[in-house]
N, C-alpha and C positions, 0 to 999 in steps of 0.2 A: 425611401427605405430599400427598395429593390436594388438600387444602384450600389448600396453599401455592401451587398453580397456578391457583386460582380468583380472578377479579376480584370481590371482595365489596363493592366500592363502587357497584355497579350492581344493579338488581333486574329480573329474577331474576339470581342469580349466574351467571356464564358462565366457561367455560374459556379463559384467556389465559395461556399457559405462561410468558411472560416478564414479566408485569406486576409481580409481586411480587419475584421474584429480580433482575430488572433494576433495580428501584427501590433495592434494597439497595446497589448499587454507586454510586448517585448521591445517596443520602440523607445529607446532612451530619450530621443528628441521630443516625443509626445509627453513623456513624464516631466521633462524640463519645462516644456510649455505649460503643462498643468500646474507645476509647482510655482512658476512665475505668476500665473493668473491667480492662483489662490493667495499668494503673498499680497498682490495688489488688492484683492478682495478683502482680506483680513486687516490690512493696514489703511488703505486709502478710503474705503467706504465708511468705516466708523469715524475717521477723522473728518471727512467731508460732511457727513450728516451732523456731527457735533458743531462744526463751524456754521453750517446752514441753519441750525436751530438758533444759535446765538445771533446770527444775522437777522433771522426772521423776527426774533424778539426785539432787536434794535429797531427794525423797520416798522414794527407795530407799536413802538413806544409813542406815547403822547408828547414826549419831550422833543422828539425829532422833527425838525422842519424840513421842507422841500422833499417830502417822502417820495413823490413821483420821480424826481430826478435820481434819487438813490436807488429806487427799485429798477429803473431803467439801466442805471450804471452797472449794477450787479448782475442783471440778466443779460446784458449786452454780449459777454463772452460766448454765449450759446449760439448767437447768430453770426459770429465771425467765422469765415470760411476755414475749414480744417487745414487746408494747405497753407494759407496765409499765417495762421496762428502757429502752426508747426515750424514754419520758416523763422518766425520771430523768436520762438523758443530756442531754435538751433543757434541763432545769432546771440541771444542773451547768454547762453551757456557755453559759448565757444571758449575753448581753453586759452587761446592767445589774446583775442581782442573782445571777448564777451563782457557785457556790463557787470555780470555777477562776479566774475573773477577780478575785474577792475576794482569793484567795491571791496572785495575781500583783501586784495593787495593793499588798498588804501588803509585798511584796518590792521595791516601787519601780517595777514595770513597769506601763504603762497598761492592759495586757490586749489581747485581740483580739476582733474581731467574729466569733466562732467560727462562727455558723450562717449568716451573710449575707455572707461574703467567701469567694471560691473556694478559696484555699489552706487557711485554717483549717477550712473546712467539710469538705474532704477529709481533713484531719488528724483531725477528730472521728470520721469514719466508720472510719478505720484504728484509732484508739484503741478505739472501741466493739467492733469485730470482734475485736481482739486480747484485750480484756478477756473477751469472751464465750467464745472458742473455745480459748484457750491451755490452760486447765485440762482441757478435754475431750481435746485431743491429748496432754497430759501423761499422762493416765490410760492412753491407748492405748500410749504409749511405755514407761510404767512396766511394763505387762504384758510388753512385749518384754524389758525389762531383767531382769525376774524369771525369764525363761525361759533366761537364759544360765547354763550350769553353773558353779558356784563353783570347780570343779577347774581351769577355764581360768585364772581369776585367780590361784589358788595356784601353778599351773605357771609363769605369767608372772612372778610375784613371785620364785619360786625362781631364775628365769633373770636376775634383776636388773632387771626392767622397773619403771620409775617410774610414778607415777599417770598422767601424760600418755600414756606408751607403752601402759599397760594400756587407757586409754580409746580410743586410736587403733587398736590392733591387736586388742583383744578386744571392747570394748563396742560400738564403731561397727559392725564387721562383724556382730556378733551381733544388733543391732536393725535391720539394713539392710532386711529385708523389711517390718518394722513401720513403719519410717520412710517407706518407699516407699508403703505403704498410707495413712498419714496425709497424705502429700503429694498423692496422687491424689484422696483425699476432699476435701482443702482446695481443690484446683484446681477440681474439679467444683462445690463449694459456692460458690466465688467467681464462677465464670461464671454461676451462677444467682442471684447476689446481688440481693435485692429488699428485704428487711425494713428493714435499717438505713437505706439512702438514702431509702426511701420514708417511713418514720416519723420519722426524725430531721431530715433536711434537705429532704425532699420532692423530691429530685433536684436541688435548687438550691444556691446562687443561680444563676439562669440555668439552665444545664444542667451546672454544674460537677461535680456528684456523680451525674448520671444514669448508671445502669448498663444493661446489656442487659436485665436483668430488669425494671427500671422502664420502659424504653422499650417492651418487649413488652406490659406491662400497659396503658400509655397507648394503644397502638395497638389492643389487643384489647378493652379494657373501657371506654375513654373515647371512642375514635374508632369503635369497633365495626368495625374493618377486620380481620376475622378471618383473611383470606387472608394479609395482610402480617404479622400477628402470628405466624401459623404458620410463615412463612418465617424470621422472626427466631428462633423457638423451635428450628427445625431447624439454624440456623446455630450456636446455642449448643451443641446436642447434638454437632454435627460438631467444633466447637472443643474440647469436653471430650474427645471420643474421640481427637482428634489430639494434644492435650497429654498425655493419659494414655499413649498409644502411644509417644510420644517419650521420656517419662520412663522407661517400662519398658525400652525399648531401650537408653537411655543407662546405666541402672543395671545391666542385664544384661551389657553390654560391660565394665563395670568389675569 
């Protein structure tokens, strides 16, 4: 915290309480990074958790065979190295010879400039994050599903509850704490997001996919402005604490 109050652009460093925190309010690049991060938070996190819940329900189904294989298959993206999987995504979404554009052209669409146009570049980041973390959250939710007593489902069925009613009145309340845990983890992870925008799009084109994590890195390790980078880091920590607190209050009231 003390570092965030130091002016590290001069030598020797000196204490100037408002130099870094005041700059945050007037720095357009910080607000762009914050807007991009919040966009990913509001779009990708709900999408990923909805897919993870559907996947967890499928993995918990008595009709599914070879459950162990499918659980490993969907969890595997988490253990893939970040550099390797980012390189694969750069190849898949390459404008000229990427597999995604090749498929689109086969369907009659000209394709997109995925990595060098703002909208498609953000879409690539969202797709990459969803691919990597959906299985991880599905395994967490699966553990919550398996902790719900079967007697509750049997009692609901005897009372005439259909599949949707059993999901809404038994499954959803039963996994609520686990779902909240996954949501809080996802929020914190998104606010710290660095790997995908840095390795896949480099924060570009322009600053279209620059997140708070990427901007913090640029300030700390490219501009060597450690005081300002420290102020950004504490802003991320405060936002994570604020979002987590609001989520816990809202879910507790319900």
